[in-house]
C-alpha positions as CSV (number, residue, x, y, z in Angstrom):
1,M,-0.2,-0.1,0.0
2,E,2.8,2.5,0.6
3,T,4.0,2.6,-3.0
4,T,0.3,4.0,-4.1
5,W,1.2,6.9,-1.5
6,N,4.2,7.8,-3.6
7,N,4.2,11.6,-4.3
8,K,1.1,12.6,-2.6
9,V,0.4,15.2,0.0
10,L,-2.3,14.7,2.9
11,S,-4.9,16.4,1.1
12,D,-4.7,13.7,-1.8
13,M,-5.8,11.2,0.8
14,F,-9.3,11.7,1.2
15,G,-12.2,12.7,-0.9
16,A,-12.5,12.8,-4.6
17,T,-9.6,12.0,-7.1
18,E,-11.0,13.2,-10.4
19,G,-13.4,15.0,-12.3
20,T,-15.9,17.8,-11.0
21,A,-16.0,16.4,-7.5
22,L,-12.1,16.8,-7.3
23,R,-12.6,20.5,-8.2
24,V,-15.2,20.9,-5.7
25,K,-13.1,19.4,-3.0
26,Q,-9.9,21.6,-4.2
27,A,-12.3,24.6,-4.3
28,A,-13.3,23.8,-0.4
29,L,-10.0,23.2,0.8
30,V,-9.0,26.6,-0.9
31,V,-11.7,28.4,1.4
32,L,-10.7,26.2,4.4
33,G,-6.9,27.0,3.9
34,I,-7.6,30.9,3.6
35,A,-10.1,30.8,6.3
36,F,-6.9,28.8,8.6
37,L,-4.6,31.5,7.6
38,A,-6.7,34.4,8.7
39,V,-7.7,32.7,11.8
40,A,-4.0,31.7,12.5
41,A,-2.9,35.2,12.0
42,K,-4.9,36.6,14.8
43,I,-3.6,34.0,17.5
44,K,-1.1,35.4,20.0
45,V,0.5,33.2,22.4
46,P,2.4,34.9,25.1
47,M,6.2,34.5,24.7
48,W,9.3,36.1,25.4
49,P,10.5,38.4,24.0
50,V,7.6,39.1,21.7
51,P,4.2,37.3,21.5
52,I,4.0,34.2,19.0
53,T,1.4,34.3,16.0
54,M,0.6,31.3,14.2
55,S,0.8,32.8,10.6
56,T,4.2,31.1,9.8
57,F,3.1,27.6,11.2
58,A,-0.3,28.1,9.2
59,V,1.6,29.2,6.0
60,L,4.2,26.2,6.2
61,S,1.5,23.7,7.2
62,V,-0.8,24.5,4.2
63,G,2.0,24.2,2.1
64,A,3.0,20.7,3.5
65,A,-0.8,19.5,3.7
66,Y,-2.0,20.8,0.0
67,G,1.4,20.6,-2.1
68,A,2.6,23.2,-4.3
69,R,0.1,24.0,-6.5
70,L,-3.0,24.0,-4.4
71,G,-1.0,25.7,-1.7
72,L,0.1,28.5,-4.0
73,V,-3.6,29.1,-4.9
74,T,-4.6,29.3,-1.3
75,I,-1.8,31.7,-0.4
76,M,-2.6,33.9,-3.4
77,G,-6.2,33.9,-2.6
78,Y,-5.3,34.9,1.0
79,M,-3.2,37.8,-0.4
80,I,-5.7,39.0,-2.7
81,I,-8.4,39.1,0.1
82,G,-5.8,41.0,2.3
83,A,-4.9,43.3,-0.8
84,L,-8.6,44.0,-0.7
85,G,-8.5,45.5,2.8
86,F,-9.9,42.6,4.8
87,D,-8.5,42.4,8.2
88,V,-6.7,39.1,7.6
89,F,-3.0,39.7,8.6
90,A,-1.5,39.6,12.1
91,G,-0.9,43.4,12.3
92,T,-3.8,44.7,10.2
93,T,-6.7,46.5,11.8
94,A,-9.7,48.0,10.6
95,E,-7.6,51.2,9.9
96,T,-4.5,49.8,8.7
97,N,-4.8,47.1,5.7
98,G,-4.9,46.5,2.5
99,L,-2.2,47.3,-0.1
100,E,-0.6,50.0,2.2
101,Y,0.0,47.5,4.9
102,M,1.2,44.9,2.7
103,M,3.9,47.0,1.1
104,G,5.2,48.4,4.4
105,G,7.5,46.4,6.7
106,T,5.8,43.0,6.5
107,G,5.9,43.0,2.7
108,G,9.0,40.8,2.2
109,Y,7.9,38.3,4.6
110,L,4.5,38.0,2.6
111,V,6.7,37.3,-0.6
112,G,8.5,34.8,1.6
113,W,5.4,33.2,2.4
114,V,4.7,32.5,-1.1
115,L,8.2,31.0,-1.5
116,A,7.8,28.9,1.5
117,V,4.4,27.3,0.5
118,L,6.0,26.5,-2.7
119,A,9.1,24.9,-1.1
120,L,7.3,23.0,1.6
121,G,4.4,21.6,-1.1
122,A,7.5,20.5,-3.4
123,L,9.1,18.6,-0.4
124,A,5.9,17.2,0.9
125,R,5.4,15.6,-2.6
126,R,9.0,13.6,-2.0
127,G,7.8,12.4,1.4
128,W,9.5,14.9,3.3
129,D,6.3,15.3,5.8
130,R,6.1,11.8,7.0
131,S,9.4,11.7,9.0
132,V,9.8,14.2,12.1
133,L,13.4,14.9,11.2
134,W,12.9,15.4,7.5
135,M,9.7,17.8,8.4
136,A,11.8,19.7,10.8
137,L,14.3,20.3,8.1
138,A,11.3,21.3,5.5
139,M,10.2,23.5,8.2
140,L,13.7,25.2,8.7
141,I,14.1,25.7,4.9
142,G,10.6,27.2,4.6
143,T,11.4,29.7,7.5
144,V,14.7,30.6,6.1
145,L,12.9,31.3,2.8
146,I,10.5,33.7,4.9
147,Y,13.3,35.7,6.7
148,V,15.5,36.1,3.4
149,P,13.1,38.4,1.3
150,G,11.6,39.6,4.8
151,L,14.8,41.2,6.0
152,A,16.2,42.2,2.6
153,W,12.8,44.1,2.4
154,L,13.5,45.8,5.6
155,G,16.9,46.7,4.6
156,Q,15.7,48.5,1.2
157,L,12.8,50.2,2.8
158,Y,14.6,51.4,6.1
159,G,18.2,51.3,5.3
160,W,20.9,48.9,6.0
161,D,22.3,51.5,8.8
162,K,19.1,50.3,11.1
163,P,19.3,47.2,13.3
164,I,17.4,45.1,10.6
165,L,18.1,41.9,12.5
166,A,17.2,43.1,15.7
167,W,13.7,44.2,14.3
168,G,12.9,41.3,12.1
169,L,14.9,38.3,13.0
170,T,16.2,37.7,16.6
171,P,13.1,38.5,18.7
172,F,11.2,35.8,16.7
173,L,13.8,33.0,16.8
174,I,12.2,31.2,20.0
175,G,8.9,31.3,18.8
176,D,9.7,30.0,15.2
177,A,11.6,27.1,17.0
178,L,8.6,26.3,19.0
179,K,6.3,26.3,15.7
180,L,8.9,24.5,13.7
181,A,8.9,21.6,16.3
182,L,5.1,21.6,16.4
183,A,4.8,21.1,12.7
184,A,7.5,18.6,12.7
185,L,5.4,16.6,15.1
186,L,1.9,17.0,13.9
187,L,2.3,16.6,10.1
188,P,3.9,13.0,10.4
189,A,1.4,12.0,13.1
190,A,-1.4,13.1,10.5
191,W,0.2,10.5,8.1
192,K,0.4,7.8,10.9
193,L,-3.4,8.4,11.4
194,V,-4.2,8.1,7.6
195,G,-2.0,4.8,7.5
196,R,-4.1,3.4,10.4
197,A,-7.7,4.6,8.7
198,R,-6.6,2.7,5.7
199,G,-4.9,-0.3,7.2
């Protein structure tokens, strides 16, 4: 049975696999994924030195569970909703939202989210999400892909003479390590549940 699971992600393992029913399933997954991203963005867990938001956890998890193609559609749908002014990002409010918010200090991280979804989706297709160690490495790669454009954007926006790392990296490392560990445990555990259900 294992061989039939090759190149599959979690979202492939249930529901329709072809035709109109598959398109309906994919559309429903996109809507659910966007809702998951929006809700996760508003969750703040107390942590030192800054509270943890669950945005990156949600982004990376969607990429791994959906695969690159469906994950890309989901994250782009989320971005479009945010660009239209809806309060779906961690730092947005009724007064601060839309393209103005997206082009501010968070802009590079949003670009990184897209890259991370594509990477996690591709790695999940290779089976990295079925092992704790491989999933942890995939999450690390995704996190780096978020930070590189995020920090580059901050540097270009505010100047490289500013404490860019202190603004956009070091305060978040502890929280990101915890989120990485959580996803590295949850995704392989989900695959084990699928295996038991189909066994």
